[in-house]
C-alpha atoms as one frame of an Amber mdcrd trajectory, in Angstrom:
protein
   0.076   0.046  -0.654   2.675   2.174   0.908   4.763   1.604  -2.293   0.986
   2.704  -4.836   1.232   5.772  -2.603   4.394   7.001  -3.057   4.436   5.959
  -6.480   1.241   7.694  -7.361   2.005  10.973  -5.372   6.566  10.955  -6.767
   5.358   9.308 -10.484   1.811   9.988 -11.640   0.648  13.175 -10.257   4.677
  14.970 -11.337   3.210  14.377 -14.530  -0.712  15.340 -13.571   0.803  18.859
 -12.583   3.018  19.512 -15.276   0.582  18.890 -17.870  -1.790  21.387 -16.240
   0.291  24.071 -15.661   1.573  23.663 -19.409  -1.724  23.406 -20.646  -4.378
  25.384 -18.242  -1.732  28.359 -18.972  -1.799  27.978 -22.150  -5.806  27.809
 -22.410  -6.667  30.387 -20.213  -4.533  32.896 -22.301  -6.562  31.462 -25.294
 -10.297  32.011 -23.673  -9.904  34.151 -20.895  -7.346  36.952 -21.171  -9.279
  39.566 -19.592  -9.077  37.272 -16.117  -4.554  37.462 -16.933  -3.760  39.584
 -14.658  -2.743  39.888 -10.784  -5.545  42.087  -8.993  -3.964  45.863  -7.992
  -4.509  47.134  -4.452  -1.773  48.498  -3.978  -3.707  52.131  -2.910  -3.865
  50.065   0.596  -1.402  50.554   3.325   1.479  50.568   0.260   4.265  50.763
   3.001   3.724  47.077   4.247   2.606  46.665   0.855   6.137  48.107  -0.683
   8.035  46.453   1.872   6.107  42.867   1.899   6.196  42.711  -2.647   9.773
  43.418  -3.546  11.411  41.160   0.052   8.437  38.631  -1.083   9.700  38.270
  -4.922  13.462  39.040  -4.170  13.489  36.102  -2.935  11.160  33.975  -5.206
  13.159  34.649  -7.769  15.844  33.255  -5.434  14.622  30.449  -4.515  12.612
  29.385  -8.281  15.515  29.644  -9.882  17.937  27.740  -7.306  15.975  25.255
  -6.772  16.574  24.539 -10.777  19.717  24.494 -11.511  20.120  22.538  -7.705
  18.350  19.593  -8.932  17.943  19.871 -12.620  21.948  20.506 -12.478  23.618
  16.748 -13.204  25.932  15.392 -10.541  28.490  15.451 -13.407  28.801  18.621
 -14.333  28.452  20.377 -11.116  31.343  17.908  -9.582  33.969  19.919 -11.910
  33.466  22.728  -9.862  32.349  22.006  -6.820  31.674  18.222  -5.261  28.655
  17.172  -3.652  29.031  17.811  -0.401  29.912  21.736  -0.798  26.553  22.238
  -2.818  24.784  21.218   0.080  25.698  23.693   2.300  25.343  26.015  -0.423
  22.445  25.620  -0.672  20.785  25.020   2.841  22.403  28.559   4.108  21.830
  30.544   0.363  18.578  29.132   0.130  18.251  29.477   4.016  18.704  33.391
   3.467  16.217  33.749   0.669  14.090  31.296   2.048  13.998  33.823   5.305
  13.499  37.435   3.615  10.682  35.847   1.565   9.377  34.240   4.359   8.790
  37.996   6.259   7.636  39.263   3.030   5.000  37.128   2.150   3.730  37.155
   6.437   3.646  40.945   5.145   1.765  40.062   2.316  -0.565  37.546   3.755
  -1.251  39.874   7.201  -2.324  42.134   5.275  -4.781  40.592   2.607  -6.731
  38.929   6.037  -6.371  41.628   8.766  -7.244  44.582   6.280 -10.816  44.736
   5.075 -10.957  46.450   2.296  -7.793  45.114   0.928  -9.508  41.181   1.824
 -12.592  42.675   0.020 -10.726  42.495  -3.321  -8.896  38.802  -2.678 -10.294
  35.429  -3.750 -11.130  32.615  -2.307  -8.200  31.328  -4.533  -5.846  34.408
  -3.620  -5.553  33.416  -0.296  -5.822  29.905  -0.812  -2.014  30.403  -2.915
  -0.826  32.830  -0.658  -1.450  30.065   2.058  -0.085  27.299   0.022   3.151
  29.684  -0.281   2.947  30.737   3.184   2.985  26.723   3.962   5.554  25.554
   1.464   7.742  28.327   2.637   7.661  26.760   6.668   8.481  23.708   5.066
  11.962  24.383   3.373  13.092  26.175   6.537  12.206  23.112   8.232  14.284
  21.045   6.051  17.324  23.257   6.348  18.178  21.715   9.918  17.020  18.415
   8.857  19.647  19.029   5.429  22.373  20.290   7.931  22.677  16.089   9.333
  23.331  14.483   5.665  26.049  17.047   4.798  27.453  13.827   2.465  24.964
  15.767   0.158  23.144  12.388  -0.313  19.382  13.848  -0.041  20.671  16.222
  -2.566  21.539  13.575  -5.024  17.919  11.833  -4.629  16.141  14.955  -4.752
  18.055  15.319  -7.751  18.251  12.166  -8.862  13.961  12.402  -8.748  14.057
  15.729 -10.275  15.677  14.586 -12.909  13.595  11.301 -13.742  10.622  13.450
 -14.133  11.981  16.332 -16.297  13.846  13.011 -18.210  10.620  10.645 -18.066
  12.229   8.522 -16.383  11.184   8.150 -13.403  12.718   6.613 -10.544  11.711
   3.705  -8.281   9.497   5.890  -6.240  10.642   3.637  -2.750  14.404   5.514
  -2.961  12.173   8.690  -1.430  11.302   6.463   1.597  14.138   7.346   3.759
  13.866  10.468   3.258  12.042  12.601   6.742   8.579  13.859   6.380   8.642
  17.029   4.817  10.916  16.623   2.732   7.823  14.859   0.825   5.718  16.743
   1.982   7.065  19.884  -0.098   7.565  18.097  -2.896   4.091  16.711  -3.104
   2.951  20.550  -2.057   5.335  22.380  -4.535   3.742  20.199  -7.312   0.310
  21.145  -6.387   1.515  24.799  -6.848   2.444  23.244 -10.410  -1.227  22.443
 -10.615  -3.512  25.562  -8.503  -0.885  27.330 -10.650  -3.027  28.384 -14.745
  -6.377  28.916 -12.246  -4.302  31.523 -10.124  -3.152  35.426  -9.351   0.368
  32.631 -10.296  -0.365  33.502 -14.394   0.565  36.882 -14.477   4.596  35.903
 -14.284   4.544  35.053 -17.816   3.795  38.749 -18.758   6.976  39.008 -16.477
   7.604  43.459 -18.447  11.202  41.581 -19.254  11.505  43.625 -23.077  10.963
  46.538 -20.763  14.360  46.571 -19.724  15.392  46.136 -22.968  13.294  48.700
 -24.787  14.419  50.302 -28.303  13.754  53.995 -28.698  12.147  56.619 -26.256
   8.524  56.095 -24.369   6.080  58.404 -25.836   3.993  60.768 -23.347   0.729
  62.706 -24.108  -0.547  65.767 -22.084  -3.474  66.610 -21.797  -2.008  70.338
 -20.743  -2.786  73.028 -23.673   0.634  73.973 -24.840   1.736  76.738 -25.415
   3.084  78.162 -28.773   6.408  77.571 -29.054   5.407  73.722 -28.105   3.015
  74.147 -30.664   5.618  75.077 -33.491   7.982  71.724 -32.015   4.913  69.342
 -31.720   4.263  70.190 -35.562   7.816  70.463 -37.410   8.317  69.174 -39.875
  11.567  65.911 -38.576  14.443  64.707 -41.450  14.709  61.246 -41.770
């Protein structure tokens, strides 16, 4: 029975979540573009929003890329530079700092959304659910740090990497391999996959619309004003340009 549960959770469930993540995002973009947004409440509790949002986004971006690189980089590649033990210690300390920063920011955002009546009126049940799930996920991630310090040989990191790489390459490992891990790791994995499952149905889809091109945009921004222009400004505005 235990083997079957682990096989469902760590072999089948990842593909269910990834399929929903990819196809759900595409379908929502194609059919529900007017819902493709993150509802704004930035005029309310602006200072708390400023600190919470910036700390959360800084931490979560580092954690997402850190997890992707840490889990998906083959051992044969990273051992050219560092050992598995050093990689795990790096992940513990760097992830611990980023996780703490992200946790503080998310706690501020969650407190603001739960305890400010006006902000809560702008929130949906899915908004609150996603924030709570992310909060629990961060707590679980921080709980695994002292557990990882007890396995400084890098064995836990190697096991998790083999599992993640097996899922991505469609060559999943035997789920029994994960049975020796402590429960916070297992719940952390399942909850992380669940976030991918919920992604297309929540405001998290606004990640796909991040203004990456804004940094490298060419040309000037065109600004139009409703205020009447003076005589000299009108002459300049309608002056022909030579190209």
